[in-house]
C-alpha positions in Angstrom: -48.3 -5.6 -23.6 -48.9 -2.4 -25.5 -47.9 -0.3 -22.5 -44.6 -2.3 -22.1 -43.7 -1.6 -25.7 -44.4 2.1 -25.3 -42.3 2.2 -22.1 -39.4 0.4 -23.8 -39.6 2.9 -26.7 -39.5 5.9 -24.3 -36.6 4.4 -22.4 -34.7 3.7 -25.6 -35.3 7.2 -26.9 -34.1 8.7 -23.6 -30.9 6.6 -23.7 -30.2 7.6 -27.2 -30.7 11.3 -26.5 -28.5 11.1 -23.4 -25.7 9.3 -25.2 -25.4 11.7 -28.2 -25.5 15.2 -26.9 -25.3 18.0 -29.5 -22.5 19.9 -27.8 -19.8 22.0 -29.6 -16.1 21.2 -29.0 -15.9 24.1 -26.5 -18.8 22.9 -24.5 -17.6 19.3 -24.2 -15.7 18.6 -21.0 -12.2 17.4 -21.8 -11.5 14.2 -19.8 -8.0 13.8 -18.5 -5.8 11.1 -19.8 -3.5 9.0 -17.6 -0.2 7.9 -19.2 2.0 5.3 -17.5 5.6 4.8 -18.5 8.1 2.1 -17.4 11.8 2.2 -18.1 14.7 -0.2 -17.2 18.4 0.8 -17.6 21.6 -1.1 -16.6 24.5 1.0 -15.2 27.7 -1.1 -15.3 30.2 -0.4 -12.5 31.1 -1.3 -8.9 28.5 -2.3 -6.4 28.8 -2.4 -2.6 29.6 0.4 -0.2 32.5 2.1 -1.9 32.3 5.8 -2.8 32.2 4.8 -6.5 29.3 2.5 -5.9 27.4 5.2 -4.0 28.0 7.7 -6.9 26.8 5.1 -9.4 23.6 4.5 -7.5 23.0 8.3 -7.4 23.7 8.5 -11.1 21.2 5.7 -11.8 18.5 7.5 -9.7 19.2 10.8 -11.3 18.9 9.3 -14.7 15.5 7.9 -14.0 14.4 11.2 -12.5 15.6 13.1 -15.5 13.6 10.7 -17.8 10.5 11.3 -15.7 11.0 15.1 -15.9 11.3 15.0 -19.7 8.4 12.6 -20.2 5.7 15.3 -20.0 7.5 17.5 -22.6 7.7 14.5 -25.0 4.0 13.5 -24.3 2.9 17.1 -25.0 4.8 17.1 -28.3 3.1 13.9 -29.5 -0.1 13.1 -27.7 -1.4 15.5 -25.1 -1.5 19.1 -23.8 -1.2 20.4 -20.2 0.7 17.3 -19.0 1.8 17.1 -15.4 3.8 14.4 -13.6 1.6 12.6 -11.1 4.0 10.1 -9.5 7.5 8.6 -9.9 8.7 5.2 -8.6 12.4 4.4 -8.8 14.1 1.1 -7.9 17.9 0.5 -8.0 19.3 -2.9 -7.4 22.8 -4.4 -7.6 22.8 -6.9 -10.5 24.9 -8.8 -12.9 24.4 -8.5 -16.6 23.2 -11.5 -18.5 26.8 -12.5 -19.4 27.4 -13.0 -15.7 30.6 -10.9 -15.7 29.5 -7.3 -15.8 28.3 -6.0 -12.4 26.4 -2.8 -11.8 23.0 -1.5 -11.0 19.7 -2.3 -12.7 17.5 0.8 -12.4 13.8 0.8 -13.1 11.3 3.7 -13.1 7.6 3.9 -13.3 6.0 7.3 -14.0 2.3 8.3 -14.1 1.3 11.4 -16.0 -2.0 13.2 -16.1 -2.8 15.2 -19.2 -5.5 16.4 -21.6 -5.6 14.7 -25.0 -5.0 17.0 -28.0 
């Protein structure tokens, strides 16, 4: 019984010493932070196969890509440093607004960023 208590004490001391290293800020490894952003935007206009509809779909995609491109700059200003865009997912679908009369495209985007916390 005495040996078991001694062994538990040694294990506890080892865990405590491993969990609280005395490293300076420069010696600590900075763990990367993953930031995920989702956006949804509605673009009113014609849907279908017309030239105007094709241009509207392209405008919707471009808008989502521009948001993704600016997301690291915004994140670095507020939360992180050394941000990089890891992935972008864009989806554009013909849709009607909730009033049932306005047609257009619903565009959604999901971005994943990898950065170091400030």
